Biotite code that builds the C-alpha atoms (Angstrom):
import biotite.structure as struc

atoms = struc.array([
    struc.Atom([-9.541, -101.240, -30.905], chain_id="A", res_id=1, res_name="MET", atom_name="CA", element="C"),
    struc.Atom([-7.471, -100.295, -27.864], chain_id="A", res_id=2, res_name="LYS", atom_name="CA", element="C"),
    struc.Atom([-8.133, -97.051, -25.991], chain_id="A", res_id=3, res_name="ILE", atom_name="CA", element="C"),
    struc.Atom([-4.883, -95.750, -24.492], chain_id="A", res_id=4, res_name="THR", atom_name="CA", element="C"),
    struc.Atom([-5.591, -92.310, -23.022], chain_id="A", res_id=5, res_name="ASP", atom_name="CA", element="C"),
    struc.Atom([-8.142, -89.536, -22.613], chain_id="A", res_id=6, res_name="ILE", atom_name="CA", element="C"),
    struc.Atom([-7.761, -87.226, -25.614], chain_id="A", res_id=7, res_name="ALA", atom_name="CA", element="C"),
    struc.Atom([-9.769, -84.403, -24.079], chain_id="A", res_id=8, res_name="PHE", atom_name="CA", element="C"),
    struc.Atom([-12.704, -83.503, -21.865], chain_id="A", res_id=9, res_name="THR", atom_name="CA", element="C"),
    struc.Atom([-15.084, -80.808, -22.996], chain_id="A", res_id=10, res_name="CYS", atom_name="CA", element="C"),
    struc.Atom([-18.106, -78.890, -21.807], chain_id="A", res_id=11, res_name="TYR", atom_name="CA", element="C"),
    struc.Atom([-20.752, -77.027, -23.738], chain_id="A", res_id=12, res_name="PRO", atom_name="CA", element="C"),
    struc.Atom([-21.368, -73.491, -22.489], chain_id="A", res_id=13, res_name="VAL", atom_name="CA", element="C"),
    struc.Atom([-24.087, -70.954, -23.240], chain_id="A", res_id=14, res_name="THR", atom_name="CA", element="C"),
    struc.Atom([-22.024, -67.758, -22.928], chain_id="A", res_id=15, res_name="ASP", atom_name="CA", element="C"),
    struc.Atom([-18.400, -68.201, -23.989], chain_id="A", res_id=16, res_name="LEU", atom_name="CA", element="C"),
    struc.Atom([-17.224, -64.873, -22.585], chain_id="A", res_id=17, res_name="ARG", atom_name="CA", element="C"),
    struc.Atom([-18.757, -65.621, -19.152], chain_id="A", res_id=18, res_name="ARG", atom_name="CA", element="C"),
    struc.Atom([-17.383, -69.173, -19.224], chain_id="A", res_id=19, res_name="ALA", atom_name="CA", element="C"),
    struc.Atom([-13.888, -67.920, -20.056], chain_id="A", res_id=20, res_name="ARG", atom_name="CA", element="C"),
    struc.Atom([-14.063, -65.506, -17.120], chain_id="A", res_id=21, res_name="GLN", atom_name="CA", element="C"),
    struc.Atom([-14.671, -68.541, -14.889], chain_id="A", res_id=22, res_name="PHE", atom_name="CA", element="C"),
    struc.Atom([-12.154, -70.958, -16.418], chain_id="A", res_id=23, res_name="TYR", atom_name="CA", element="C"),
    struc.Atom([-9.425, -68.370, -16.925], chain_id="A", res_id=24, res_name="GLU", atom_name="CA", element="C"),
    struc.Atom([-10.207, -65.751, -14.268], chain_id="A", res_id=25, res_name="GLY", atom_name="CA", element="C"),
    struc.Atom([-11.354, -68.009, -11.406], chain_id="A", res_id=26, res_name="VAL", atom_name="CA", element="C"),
    struc.Atom([-9.585, -71.310, -12.142], chain_id="A", res_id=27, res_name="LEU", atom_name="CA", element="C"),
    struc.Atom([-6.510, -69.639, -13.673], chain_id="A", res_id=28, res_name="GLY", atom_name="CA", element="C"),
    struc.Atom([-6.354, -71.754, -16.848], chain_id="A", res_id=29, res_name="LEU", atom_name="CA", element="C"),
    struc.Atom([-4.452, -70.403, -19.858], chain_id="A", res_id=30, res_name="LYS", atom_name="CA", element="C"),
    struc.Atom([-5.873, -70.673, -23.375], chain_id="A", res_id=31, res_name="GLU", atom_name="CA", element="C"),
    struc.Atom([-3.932, -73.095, -25.570], chain_id="A", res_id=32, res_name="SER", atom_name="CA", element="C"),
    struc.Atom([-6.074, -72.771, -28.702], chain_id="A", res_id=33, res_name="ARG", atom_name="CA", element="C"),
    struc.Atom([-9.218, -70.998, -29.863], chain_id="A", res_id=34, res_name="PHE", atom_name="CA", element="C"),
    struc.Atom([-11.331, -72.018, -32.846], chain_id="A", res_id=35, res_name="PHE", atom_name="CA", element="C"),
    struc.Atom([-14.096, -69.651, -33.917], chain_id="A", res_id=36, res_name="GLY", atom_name="CA", element="C"),
    struc.Atom([-14.833, -65.947, -33.944], chain_id="A", res_id=37, res_name="GLU", atom_name="CA", element="C"),
    struc.Atom([-15.643, -63.522, -31.160], chain_id="A", res_id=38, res_name="GLY", atom_name="CA", element="C"),
    struc.Atom([-18.064, -64.997, -28.642], chain_id="A", res_id=39, res_name="ASP", atom_name="CA", element="C"),
    struc.Atom([-18.742, -68.183, -30.623], chain_id="A", res_id=40, res_name="THR", atom_name="CA", element="C"),
    struc.Atom([-16.231, -70.977, -30.736], chain_id="A", res_id=41, res_name="GLY", atom_name="CA", element="C"),
    struc.Atom([-14.246, -73.569, -28.856], chain_id="A", res_id=42, res_name="PHE", atom_name="CA", element="C"),
    struc.Atom([-11.408, -72.900, -26.383], chain_id="A", res_id=43, res_name="VAL", atom_name="CA", element="C"),
    struc.Atom([-8.851, -75.539, -25.408], chain_id="A", res_id=44, res_name="GLU", atom_name="CA", element="C"),
    struc.Atom([-6.749, -75.547, -22.237], chain_id="A", res_id=45, res_name="TYR", atom_name="CA", element="C"),
    struc.Atom([-3.816, -77.985, -22.142], chain_id="A", res_id=46, res_name="ASP", atom_name="CA", element="C"),
    struc.Atom([-3.348, -79.456, -18.659], chain_id="A", res_id=47, res_name="LEU", atom_name="CA", element="C"),
    struc.Atom([-0.446, -81.877, -18.366], chain_id="A", res_id=48, res_name="GLY", atom_name="CA", element="C"),
    struc.Atom([-1.055, -84.596, -20.942], chain_id="A", res_id=49, res_name="SER", atom_name="CA", element="C"),
    struc.Atom([-4.779, -83.787, -21.212], chain_id="A", res_id=50, res_name="ASN", atom_name="CA", element="C"),
    struc.Atom([-6.918, -81.042, -22.704], chain_id="A", res_id=51, res_name="THR", atom_name="CA", element="C"),
    struc.Atom([-10.058, -79.411, -21.330], chain_id="A", res_id=52, res_name="LEU", atom_name="CA", element="C"),
    struc.Atom([-12.256, -77.736, -23.925], chain_id="A", res_id=53, res_name="GLY", atom_name="CA", element="C"),
    struc.Atom([-15.260, -75.419, -23.624], chain_id="A", res_id=54, res_name="ILE", atom_name="CA", element="C"),
    struc.Atom([-17.421, -74.160, -26.429], chain_id="A", res_id=55, res_name="GLY", atom_name="CA", element="C"),
    struc.Atom([-20.722, -72.964, -27.799], chain_id="A", res_id=56, res_name="ASN", atom_name="CA", element="C"),
    struc.Atom([-20.299, -73.548, -31.528], chain_id="A", res_id=57, res_name="SER", atom_name="CA", element="C"),
    struc.Atom([-22.585, -76.596, -31.915], chain_id="A", res_id=58, res_name="ALA", atom_name="CA", element="C"),
    struc.Atom([-26.277, -75.672, -31.578], chain_id="A", res_id=59, res_name="PRO", atom_name="CA", element="C"),
    struc.Atom([-27.394, -79.121, -30.357], chain_id="A", res_id=60, res_name="ASP", atom_name="CA", element="C"),
    struc.Atom([-24.608, -79.415, -27.755], chain_id="A", res_id=61, res_name="TRP", atom_name="CA", element="C"),
    struc.Atom([-26.139, -78.113, -24.501], chain_id="A", res_id=62, res_name="LYS", atom_name="CA", element="C"),
    struc.Atom([-24.878, -77.839, -20.903], chain_id="A", res_id=63, res_name="PRO", atom_name="CA", element="C"),
    struc.Atom([-26.309, -80.319, -18.421], chain_id="A", res_id=64, res_name="SER", atom_name="CA", element="C"),
    struc.Atom([-25.892, -80.216, -14.658], chain_id="A", res_id=65, res_name="SER", atom_name="CA", element="C"),
    struc.Atom([-26.405, -83.978, -14.625], chain_id="A", res_id=66, res_name="GLY", atom_name="CA", element="C"),
    struc.Atom([-23.781, -84.599, -17.296], chain_id="A", res_id=67, res_name="GLY", atom_name="CA", element="C"),
    struc.Atom([-20.110, -85.452, -17.080], chain_id="A", res_id=68, res_name="GLY", atom_name="CA", element="C"),
    struc.Atom([-17.418, -83.790, -15.042], chain_id="A", res_id=69, res_name="SER", atom_name="CA", element="C"),
    struc.Atom([-13.715, -83.120, -15.044], chain_id="A", res_id=70, res_name="VAL", atom_name="CA", element="C"),
    struc.Atom([-11.402, -83.561, -12.056], chain_id="A", res_id=71, res_name="GLY", atom_name="CA", element="C"),
    struc.Atom([-8.755, -80.859, -11.733], chain_id="A", res_id=72, res_name="LEU", atom_name="CA", element="C"),
    struc.Atom([-5.756, -81.793, -9.583], chain_id="A", res_id=73, res_name="GLU", atom_name="CA", element="C"),
    struc.Atom([-4.580, -78.835, -7.460], chain_id="A", res_id=74, res_name="VAL", atom_name="CA", element="C"),
    struc.Atom([-1.307, -78.364, -5.616], chain_id="A", res_id=75, res_name="ASP", atom_name="CA", element="C"),
    struc.Atom([-2.884, -76.808, -2.498], chain_id="A", res_id=76, res_name="ASP", atom_name="CA", element="C"),
    struc.Atom([-6.395, -78.092, -1.840], chain_id="A", res_id=77, res_name="PHE", atom_name="CA", element="C"),
    struc.Atom([-7.188, -75.782, 1.099], chain_id="A", res_id=78, res_name="ASN", atom_name="CA", element="C"),
    struc.Atom([-6.023, -72.678, -0.775], chain_id="A", res_id=79, res_name="ALA", atom_name="CA", element="C"),
    struc.Atom([-8.040, -73.688, -3.856], chain_id="A", res_id=80, res_name="ALA", atom_name="CA", element="C"),
    struc.Atom([-11.198, -74.177, -1.784], chain_id="A", res_id=81, res_name="ILE", atom_name="CA", element="C"),
    struc.Atom([-10.673, -70.852, 0.021], chain_id="A", res_id=82, res_name="ALA", atom_name="CA", element="C"),
    struc.Atom([-10.242, -69.090, -3.342], chain_id="A", res_id=83, res_name="ASN", atom_name="CA", element="C"),
    struc.Atom([-13.438, -70.636, -4.761], chain_id="A", res_id=84, res_name="LEU", atom_name="CA", element="C"),
    struc.Atom([-15.437, -69.745, -1.641], chain_id="A", res_id=85, res_name="LYS", atom_name="CA", element="C"),
    struc.Atom([-14.070, -66.197, -1.707], chain_id="A", res_id=86, res_name="GLU", atom_name="CA", element="C"),
    struc.Atom([-15.277, -65.895, -5.304], chain_id="A", res_id=87, res_name="ARG", atom_name="CA", element="C"),
    struc.Atom([-18.685, -67.269, -4.230], chain_id="A", res_id=88, res_name="LYS", atom_name="CA", element="C"),
    struc.Atom([-18.569, -70.288, -6.545], chain_id="A", res_id=89, res_name="CYS", atom_name="CA", element="C"),
    struc.Atom([-21.513, -72.616, -5.927], chain_id="A", res_id=90, res_name="PRO", atom_name="CA", element="C"),
    struc.Atom([-20.486, -75.895, -4.289], chain_id="A", res_id=91, res_name="PHE", atom_name="CA", element="C"),
    struc.Atom([-22.446, -78.966, -5.374], chain_id="A", res_id=92, res_name="ARG", atom_name="CA", element="C"),
    struc.Atom([-20.490, -81.056, -2.873], chain_id="A", res_id=93, res_name="LEU", atom_name="CA", element="C"),
    struc.Atom([-18.598, -79.465, -0.003], chain_id="A", res_id=94, res_name="GLU", atom_name="CA", element="C"),
    struc.Atom([-14.961, -80.490, 0.538], chain_id="A", res_id=95, res_name="PRO", atom_name="CA", element="C"),
    struc.Atom([-14.483, -83.991, 1.920], chain_id="A", res_id=96, res_name="PHE", atom_name="CA", element="C"),
    struc.Atom([-11.737, -86.514, 2.455], chain_id="A", res_id=97, res_name="GLU", atom_name="CA", element="C"),
    struc.Atom([-11.381, -90.107, 1.283], chain_id="A", res_id=98, res_name="THR", atom_name="CA", element="C"),
    struc.Atom([-8.606, -92.548, 2.204], chain_id="A", res_id=99, res_name="PRO", atom_name="CA", element="C"),
    struc.Atom([-6.653, -91.464, -0.908], chain_id="A", res_id=100, res_name="VAL", atom_name="CA", element="C"),
    struc.Atom([-7.643, -87.853, -1.645], chain_id="A", res_id=101, res_name="CYS", atom_name="CA", element="C"),
    struc.Atom([-9.469, -84.630, -0.838], chain_id="A", res_id=102, res_name="HIS", atom_name="CA", element="C"),
    struc.Atom([-12.134, -83.335, -3.199], chain_id="A", res_id=103, res_name="MET", atom_name="CA", element="C"),
    struc.Atom([-15.055, -80.982, -3.680], chain_id="A", res_id=104, res_name="ALA", atom_name="CA", element="C"),
    struc.Atom([-17.389, -80.246, -6.576], chain_id="A", res_id=105, res_name="ILE", atom_name="CA", element="C"),
    struc.Atom([-18.222, -76.744, -7.789], chain_id="A", res_id=106, res_name="VAL", atom_name="CA", element="C"),
    struc.Atom([-20.389, -75.592, -10.685], chain_id="A", res_id=107, res_name="SER", atom_name="CA", element="C"),
    struc.Atom([-19.293, -73.458, -13.595], chain_id="A", res_id=108, res_name="ASP", atom_name="CA", element="C"),
    struc.Atom([-21.671, -70.680, -14.741], chain_id="A", res_id=109, res_name="PRO", atom_name="CA", element="C"),
    struc.Atom([-23.710, -73.200, -16.805], chain_id="A", res_id=110, res_name="ASP", atom_name="CA", element="C"),
    struc.Atom([-24.049, -75.787, -14.018], chain_id="A", res_id=111, res_name="GLY", atom_name="CA", element="C"),
    struc.Atom([-21.326, -78.150, -15.303], chain_id="A", res_id=112, res_name="ASN", atom_name="CA", element="C"),
    struc.Atom([-19.529, -79.988, -12.487], chain_id="A", res_id=113, res_name="SER", atom_name="CA", element="C"),
    struc.Atom([-15.862, -79.242, -11.812], chain_id="A", res_id=114, res_name="ILE", atom_name="CA", element="C"),
    struc.Atom([-14.147, -81.562, -9.319], chain_id="A", res_id=115, res_name="ILE", atom_name="CA", element="C"),
    struc.Atom([-11.366, -79.906, -7.334], chain_id="A", res_id=116, res_name="ILE", atom_name="CA", element="C"),
    struc.Atom([-9.039, -82.749, -6.330], chain_id="A", res_id=117, res_name="HIS", atom_name="CA", element="C"),
    struc.Atom([-5.824, -83.375, -4.410], chain_id="A", res_id=118, res_name="ARG", atom_name="CA", element="C"),
    struc.Atom([-4.244, -86.810, -4.091], chain_id="A", res_id=119, res_name="ARG", atom_name="CA", element="C"),
    struc.Atom([-2.721, -87.669, -0.726], chain_id="A", res_id=120, res_name="LYS", atom_name="CA", element="C"),
    struc.Atom([0.991, -88.416, -0.570], chain_id="A", res_id=121, res_name="SER", atom_name="CA", element="C"),
    struc.Atom([1.805, -91.942, -1.517], chain_id="A", res_id=122, res_name="ARG", atom_name="CA", element="C"),
])
């Protein structure tokens, strides 16, 4: 077996409507697909060659603040951070700089980690 790419990243959520307000209203993602009915289901957001999914349709799939995370590349790191702070998003890790990037970690409404990331020019 040879793994060649990340097919998708997904997060379980407890309240799909509230989660969509965050992912679509705060982060500005656009729904690519929805599977389910009403407030129960799975939403996919295509981002470049990857897909981020959120859902609440599997009863044993629960959010975990200690679980995985997704890194979202932004075009303007400072503007993204200002927008998240203005919307009072909880920061798990305040913005910082590494030799190759800038990043910060915020929490979605269920405590899942979202990495806000900007690569430095090469």
